C-alpha positions as CSV (number, residue, x, y, z in Angstrom):
1,X,-25.7,-5.3,-11.6
2,X,-28.8,-3.1,-11.0
3,X,-32.3,-3.6,-11.1
4,X,-33.6,-0.6,-10.4
5,X,-32.8,1.0,-7.1
6,X,-31.6,-2.9,-6.1
7,X,-27.9,-3.4,-6.7
8,X,-25.9,-6.7,-6.2
9,X,-22.1,-6.8,-6.4
10,X,-19.8,-9.6,-6.3
11,X,-16.0,-10.1,-6.4
12,X,-12.9,-11.8,-5.6
13,X,-9.5,-11.6,-4.7
14,X,-6.1,-13.3,-3.8
15,X,-3.1,-12.0,-2.6
16,X,0.4,-13.7,-2.1
17,X,2.8,-12.9,0.9
18,X,6.6,-13.7,1.0
19,X,7.6,-13.7,4.9
20,X,10.9,-13.6,6.5
21,X,11.4,-13.7,10.1
22,X,14.4,-13.4,12.4
23,X,14.7,-14.0,16.2
24,X,17.3,-14.5,19.0
25,X,17.0,-16.4,21.9
26,X,18.9,-15.7,24.9
27,X,18.7,-17.1,28.6
28,X,20.9,-18.6,31.2
29,X,24.3,-18.4,29.1
30,X,22.1,-20.1,25.8
31,X,21.9,-17.9,22.8
32,X,20.8,-18.8,19.3
33,X,19.9,-16.7,16.3
34,X,17.0,-18.2,13.9
35,X,15.5,-17.4,10.9
36,X,12.7,-18.6,8.2
37,X,11.4,-17.8,4.7
38,X,8.0,-19.1,3.8
39,X,5.0,-18.1,1.9
40,X,1.0,-17.4,2.5
41,X,-1.8,-16.6,0.4
42,X,-4.9,-15.0,1.1
43,X,-8.3,-15.6,-1.2
44,X,-11.7,-13.6,-0.8
45,X,-15.0,-13.7,-2.2
46,X,-18.0,-11.2,-1.3
47,X,-21.5,-10.7,-2.6
48,X,-23.6,-7.5,-1.5
49,X,-27.2,-6.7,-2.1
50,X,-28.0,-2.8,-1.5
51,X,-30.9,-0.7,-2.2
52,X,-30.4,3.0,-3.0
53,X,-32.6,5.7,-1.8
54,X,-32.5,9.5,-2.3
55,X,-33.9,11.9,0.5
56,X,-33.1,15.4,-1.1
57,X,-29.5,15.7,-1.7
58,X,-28.5,12.8,0.5
59,X,-28.4,9.5,-1.0
60,X,-28.8,6.4,1.3
61,X,-27.9,2.5,0.9
62,X,-29.0,-0.1,3.3
63,X,-27.0,-2.8,2.2
64,X,-26.3,-6.8,3.3
65,X,-22.8,-7.8,2.8
66,X,-21.4,-11.6,2.9
67,X,-17.6,-12.6,2.5
68,X,-15.6,-15.3,3.0
69,X,-11.9,-15.2,3.6
70,X,-9.3,-18.1,3.4
71,X,-5.7,-17.6,4.8
72,X,-3.1,-20.3,3.9
73,X,0.4,-20.3,5.3
74,X,3.1,-22.8,4.1
75,X,4.9,-24.9,6.8
76,X,8.6,-23.9,7.7
77,X,11.5,-25.0,9.6
78,X,13.9,-22.6,11.1
79,X,17.3,-22.2,10.1
80,X,19.6,-22.0,13.4
81,X,20.7,-24.3,16.2
82,X,18.9,-26.1,19.0
83,X,15.9,-23.6,19.5
84,X,14.7,-24.1,15.7
85,X,11.2,-24.4,15.4
86,X,9.2,-26.6,12.8
87,X,5.7,-25.6,11.9
88,X,3.2,-27.4,9.8
89,X,1.4,-25.1,7.2
90,X,-1.8,-23.7,8.8
91,X,-5.2,-22.4,7.2
92,X,-7.8,-20.3,8.5
93,X,-11.2,-19.9,7.0
94,X,-13.7,-17.1,8.5
95,X,-17.3,-15.7,6.9
96,X,-18.4,-12.5,7.6
97,X,-21.9,-11.1,7.6
98,X,-22.7,-7.2,7.7
99,X,-25.8,-5.2,7.8
100,X,-25.6,-1.6,7.6
101,X,-26.4,1.5,6.1
102,X,-24.3,4.0,3.7
103,X,-24.7,7.8,3.3
104,X,-23.3,10.5,1.1
105,X,-23.9,14.2,0.4
106,X,-22.2,16.5,-2.5
107,X,-21.2,19.8,-1.4
108,X,-19.0,22.6,-2.7
109,X,-16.0,24.1,-0.4
110,X,-14.1,27.0,-1.6
111,X,-15.1,26.5,-5.2
112,X,-14.2,22.8,-5.0
113,X,-16.7,20.1,-5.7
114,X,-16.8,17.4,-2.7
115,X,-18.6,14.2,-1.5
116,X,-18.9,13.6,2.4
117,X,-19.7,9.9,3.1
118,X,-20.0,7.3,5.9
119,X,-21.2,3.9,7.1
120,X,-22.3,2.5,9.9
121,X,-22.8,-1.7,10.4
122,X,-22.8,-4.3,12.4
123,X,-20.4,-7.4,11.4
124,X,-20.6,-11.0,12.6
125,X,-18.1,-13.5,11.9
126,X,-18.3,-17.2,11.9
127,X,-15.9,-19.9,11.3
128,X,-12.3,-19.9,12.6
129,X,-12.2,-16.8,14.6
130,X,-9.0,-17.5,16.5
131,X,-6.2,-18.3,14.4
132,X,-3.6,-20.9,15.6
133,X,-0.3,-22.4,14.8
134,X,1.3,-25.5,15.7
135,X,5.1,-25.4,16.1
136,X,7.4,-28.0,17.5
137,X,11.3,-28.0,18.6
138,X,13.5,-30.6,17.1
139,X,12.9,-34.2,18.9
140,X,10.2,-32.3,21.0
141,X,6.2,-32.6,21.7
142,X,4.2,-30.1,19.3
143,X,2.6,-27.4,21.1
144,X,-0.3,-24.8,19.5
145,X,-0.2,-21.1,20.3
146,X,-3.7,-19.1,19.6
147,X,-3.3,-15.7,17.6
148,X,-5.5,-12.5,18.5
149,X,-9.1,-13.3,18.0
150,X,-11.5,-11.8,15.7
151,X,-14.3,-10.4,17.4
152,X,-17.7,-12.4,16.9
153,X,-20.0,-9.1,16.8
154,X,-18.3,-5.6,16.3
155,X,-19.9,-2.6,15.2
156,X,-18.0,-1.0,11.8
157,X,-17.9,2.6,10.9
158,X,-16.3,4.4,8.2
159,X,-16.3,8.1,7.1
160,X,-14.8,10.0,4.6
161,X,-14.2,13.1,2.1
162,X,-13.6,13.2,-1.5
163,X,-12.6,16.4,-3.1
164,X,-12.5,16.8,-6.7
165,X,-9.4,18.9,-6.9
166,X,-9.3,19.3,-11.0
167,X,-11.3,17.2,-13.8
168,X,-8.3,14.4,-13.5
169,X,-7.2,14.6,-9.8
170,X,-9.3,13.6,-6.8
171,X,-8.2,13.4,-3.3
172,X,-9.8,11.3,-0.5
173,X,-9.4,11.2,3.3
174,X,-11.1,8.3,5.1
175,X,-11.6,7.0,8.6
176,X,-12.3,3.7,9.5
177,X,-13.1,1.7,13.0
178,X,-14.5,-1.7,14.3
179,X,-15.3,-1.8,17.8
180,X,-16.5,-5.1,19.5
181,X,-15.5,-8.3,21.7
182,X,-13.1,-5.9,23.7
183,X,-11.0,-5.2,20.6
184,X,-10.6,-1.9,18.8
185,X,-9.2,-1.7,15.1
186,X,-8.8,1.9,13.7
187,X,-7.5,3.1,10.8
188,X,-6.9,6.5,8.4
189,X,-6.3,6.7,4.7
190,X,-5.5,9.3,2.4
191,X,-5.9,8.8,-1.3
192,X,-4.6,11.2,-4.3
193,X,-5.7,9.8,-7.7
194,X,-4.7,11.5,-11.0
195,X,-6.1,10.1,-14.5
196,X,-3.5,10.6,-17.3
């Protein structure tokens, strides 16, 4: 939805995962092979408010984004011997706010129309920023293991190029990075879109 230069965007998504695990335990003459099959689901919803501004051939867009992510993992009991674990279902809920600035400009390269784009922002996370899972051996006490925590405050960076190879084909190259809380998360992606 747009009101002049102001844009409001919202969306929701749900993904389902089927997980299969296998592990081996071996120590002091003891060996065991264990496996489990279970499901997980991830629900996401977001809203964003942005303002579009132009400066010559450059386009800028300051924005504020709010996103909620909920991950639920089903409980399971491993198949195997004495080292088999049982886990109750777990849920992790986190909310993210991102304040940032997007920018883009169009240019031509060897007769190909292209767009350079980038984003720089600050992301704050609150809620279940440290995922945990609780396990127990048969007849034993339950214990909890914490996963890798999400950085509460992080700088987020995106940069990329889009090349219009033909009227029905576009090539995209992109980089994304998140830096904060002693953690670094980086990725690169190549997209090729063809319309039929």
